[in-house]
Structures are given as C-alpha cells and as structure tokens.
PASEZA-241489 format. One record per residue (C-alpha): x, y, z; chain; residue in one letter; residue number from 0. Coordinates in steps of 0.05 Angstrom, whole numbers. Each point is the difference from the previous one (the first is absolute). Layout:
N
X, Y, Z, chain, res, n
X, Y, Z, A, A, NUM $
...
This chain:
189
X, Y, Z, chain, res, n
86, -370, -857, A, X, 0 $
-5, 12, 77, A, X, 1 $
-36, -60, 19, A, X, 2 $
31, -33, -51, A, X, 3 $
67, -10, 44, A, X, 4 $
-52, -37, 51, A, X, 5 $
-11, -59, -38, A, X, 6 $
46, -38, 34, A, X, 7 $
-21, 17, 67, A, X, 8 $
-58, -51, 23, A, X, 9 $
-65, 36, 20, A, X, 10 $
2, -10, 67, A, X, 11 $
60, 32, 5, A, X, 12 $
-29, 64, -26, A, X, 13 $
-55, -8, 44, A, X, 14 $
44, 4, 52, A, X, 15 $
44, 70, -32, A, X, 16 $
-63, 29, -11, A, X, 17 $
-33, -10, 72, A, X, 18 $
55, 19, 42, A, X, 19 $
12, 60, -38, A, X, 20 $
-74, 30, -4, A, X, 21 $
-27, -44, 58, A, X, 22 $
33, 31, 58, A, X, 23 $
-24, 55, 33, A, X, 24 $
46, 47, 55, A, X, 25 $
29, -45, 65, A, X, 26 $
24, 30, 64, A, X, 27 $
67, -23, 24, A, X, 28 $
0, -49, 55, A, X, 29 $
60, 28, 28, A, X, 30 $
46, 48, -7, A, X, 31 $
55, -43, -36, A, X, 32 $
-54, -1, -56, A, X, 33 $
-3, 67, 0, A, X, 34 $
70, 30, -4, A, X, 35 $
1, 79, 13, A, X, 36 $
29, 4, -76, A, X, 37 $
-73, -28, -25, A, X, 38 $
-31, 60, 12, A, X, 39 $
-75, 8, -43, A, X, 40 $
-37, 55, 40, A, X, 41 $
36, 69, 0, A, X, 42 $
27, 38, 64, A, X, 43 $
-43, 56, 24, A, X, 44 $
12, 52, 49, A, X, 45 $
-48, 47, 38, A, X, 46 $
26, 53, 41, A, X, 47 $
-26, 57, 48, A, X, 48 $
32, 51, 44, A, X, 49 $
-20, 48, 53, A, X, 50 $
44, 48, 27, A, X, 51 $
66, -42, 22, A, X, 52 $
-39, -70, -7, A, X, 53 $
4, -33, -74, A, X, 54 $
-29, -69, -6, A, X, 55 $
15, -44, -59, A, X, 56 $
-24, -70, -20, A, X, 57 $
33, -43, -53, A, X, 58 $
-44, -54, -24, A, X, 59 $
-4, -51, -54, A, X, 60 $
-61, 24, -54, A, X, 61 $
-40, -65, -18, A, X, 62 $
-53, 1, -51, A, X, 63 $
-75, -34, 2, A, X, 64 $
7, -26, -69, A, X, 65 $
-83, -30, 1, A, X, 66 $
14, -31, 68, A, X, 67 $
-42, -1, 65, A, X, 68 $
52, 24, 48, A, X, 69 $
-24, -5, 65, A, X, 70 $
-19, -60, 30, A, X, 71 $
21, -41, -63, A, X, 72 $
64, 30, -26, A, X, 73 $
25, 21, 74, A, X, 74 $
-38, -45, 45, A, X, 75 $
-36, 27, 60, A, X, 76 $
32, -3, 73, A, X, 77 $
69, -11, -29, A, X, 78 $
58, 55, 0, A, X, 79 $
16, 24, -59, A, X, 80 $
62, 51, -25, A, X, 81 $
-50, 46, -18, A, X, 82 $
22, 3, -72, A, X, 83 $
46, -34, -35, A, X, 84 $
67, -21, 0, A, X, 85 $
43, 19, 55, A, X, 86 $
-44, 9, 75, A, X, 87 $
-24, 83, -12, A, X, 88 $
43, 49, 47, A, X, 89 $
-27, 63, 35, A, X, 90 $
58, 53, 25, A, X, 91 $
-25, 46, 48, A, X, 92 $
54, 48, 21, A, X, 93 $
-33, 26, 62, A, X, 94 $
-55, -28, 45, A, X, 95 $
-77, 7, -19, A, X, 96 $
-65, -25, 16, A, X, 97 $
-29, -50, -47, A, X, 98 $
-65, -23, 22, A, X, 99 $
6, 29, 65, A, X, 100 $
71, -42, 14, A, X, 101 $
63, 36, 9, A, X, 102 $
46, -28, -46, A, X, 103 $
75, 15, 5, A, X, 104 $
40, 29, -54, A, X, 105 $
36, -63, -43, A, X, 106 $
-10, -45, -57, A, X, 107 $
-54, -55, 9, A, X, 108 $
-19, -53, -50, A, X, 109 $
-87, 12, -6, A, X, 110 $
-27, -69, 6, A, X, 111 $
-77, -10, -11, A, X, 112 $
-53, -55, 18, A, X, 113 $
-57, 9, -52, A, X, 114 $
-71, -21, 26, A, X, 115 $
-62, 12, -30, A, X, 116 $
-17, 60, 48, A, X, 117 $
62, 25, 34, A, X, 118 $
72, -12, -13, A, X, 119 $
54, -7, 48, A, X, 120 $
53, 57, -6, A, X, 121 $
70, -28, 24, A, X, 122 $
69, 50, -1, A, X, 123 $
52, -49, 16, A, X, 124 $
68, 8, 11, A, X, 125 $
30, -63, -46, A, X, 126 $
27, 39, -64, A, X, 127 $
25, -25, -67, A, X, 128 $
-50, -58, -4, A, X, 129 $
-23, -24, -70, A, X, 130 $
-70, -8, 12, A, X, 131 $
-29, -26, 61, A, X, 132 $
34, -69, -1, A, X, 133 $
47, 23, 54, A, X, 134 $
-55, 39, 46, A, X, 135 $
10, -6, 69, A, X, 136 $
-53, 24, 49, A, X, 137 $
55, 10, 57, A, X, 138 $
21, 59, -40, A, X, 139 $
-61, 37, 5, A, X, 140 $
5, 71, 15, A, X, 141 $
-74, 20, -5, A, X, 142 $
-65, -39, -19, A, X, 143 $
-75, 35, -14, A, X, 144 $
-60, -12, -38, A, X, 145 $
-28, 43, -55, A, X, 146 $
-76, -6, -26, A, X, 147 $
1, -23, -72, A, X, 148 $
-38, 56, -52, A, X, 149 $
-27, -40, -57, A, X, 150 $
10, 39, -69, A, X, 151 $
-50, 7, -43, A, X, 152 $
47, -11, -61, A, X, 153 $
65, -42, 4, A, X, 154 $
66, 28, -2, A, X, 155 $
50, -34, -48, A, X, 156 $
65, 15, 32, A, X, 157 $
19, -11, 69, A, X, 158 $
10, 73, 38, A, X, 159 $
20, 36, 64, A, X, 160 $
-9, 76, -8, A, X, 161 $
0, 55, 61, A, X, 162 $
-63, 47, 0, A, X, 163 $
11, 76, 1, A, X, 164 $
17, 25, 68, A, X, 165 $
-52, 29, 39, A, X, 166 $
33, 35, 51, A, X, 167 $
54, -46, 31, A, X, 168 $
-47, -65, -26, A, X, 169 $
7, -54, -57, A, X, 170 $
-31, -63, -18, A, X, 171 $
38, -58, -31, A, X, 172 $
-42, -33, -44, A, X, 173 $
4, -72, -30, A, X, 174 $
-35, -8, -66, A, X, 175 $
-1, -57, -39, A, X, 176 $
-60, -44, -33, A, X, 177 $
-64, 23, 34, A, X, 178 $
31, 19, 70, A, X, 179 $
24, 55, 28, A, X, 180 $
41, 2, 75, A, X, 181 $
2, 74, 29, A, X, 182 $
55, 8, 49, A, X, 183 $
-4, 67, 39, A, X, 184 $
62, 28, 18, A, X, 185 $
12, 68, 39, A, X, 186 $
69, 41, 1, A, X, 187 $
28, 28, 68, A, X, 188 $
C-alpha cells in the first residue's frame, strides 16, 4: 500500500531519496554558523573537585564514539580541538593550583588540546564563550604544556573528564575517550 504511493515518482528520484536518508554519516561543522548553539547533539557534563578553600569545576560537551576511530581520524592529529563537543570546554579554579607543575591562577579558562599520537598539548586559554575551536586565538593562551598519551586496551564510548580521589592535596584530571587517556596532575596549595 505504502509503496503504491511512490509509483509516480521516477526510479532515480526514489534512489536519491533513499541515498540521502541512509547513506549520510555524521558530519563535523566547518564553521560556528553551521553548528548553532541550540543544536547540541552531545550532552553537557560537569566534573568537580574541592580541597579546603579551592574548588575546580570543568564544564564540557560529552560526545560519543559511535564506532568511529577518534584521534587521528575524526579529530586529526596536530590540530586544535575544543576538548569535547559544542562550546569549548571551560575550567574554573577558585584559588591558584599547580597544574603539571605550573602555577595556574584562579579564574576561568577554555581548555583546548592538540592531540598527537604520543603526547597532547594542553592549552588553558583566556578566550571564553566560544563555540568549538573556530575562533581559537593562541595570543590568549595563559598556559601550554605537553602530557604523554596513555593507550587503553578497551575503547571508552563517551568522552569523559574526571578527577581522581584526593591523595593528600593532589589529584589527577583525566581526559578519556576511545583508546586514549591523558592524565594532568594537579596539586592544591
């Protein structure tokens, strides 16, 4: 019955219609105009930790792997990444901390990363409220440091940022997705 309604549509139009609905995979936007703020396909996630008078909060979009090879393919090596999905990931720190042995002042920063096969460049940037990394400006970088890549045996479906339990005044902020884990040491004063 349903197919009889298609008898007047030429065969090539039906093929085009079917190809356009089942043959298209996910596409990354080329500009912020292609991905308006109201078009969030990844949920927002928040990770927090506190120690005495210092509080750290990370807000990020949590994309899913969905069978893709993420680093080196979906997220190319050597290119600035928003470190999540949707808006650029932001970290708020209420008092100075040591992050990878660098003093990071209290404030809110965007976290950008440059994934590479063996290490990632972690970037804390003063440009806030950005969609993706389209308007990333390295002149606004507050801190940059490299962290070695740890390879996992089992892929992780959802991109996750989390803090380990405190060991005295220290924690580790890990970024985990696909078969990659990045561990950033943090020490509270």
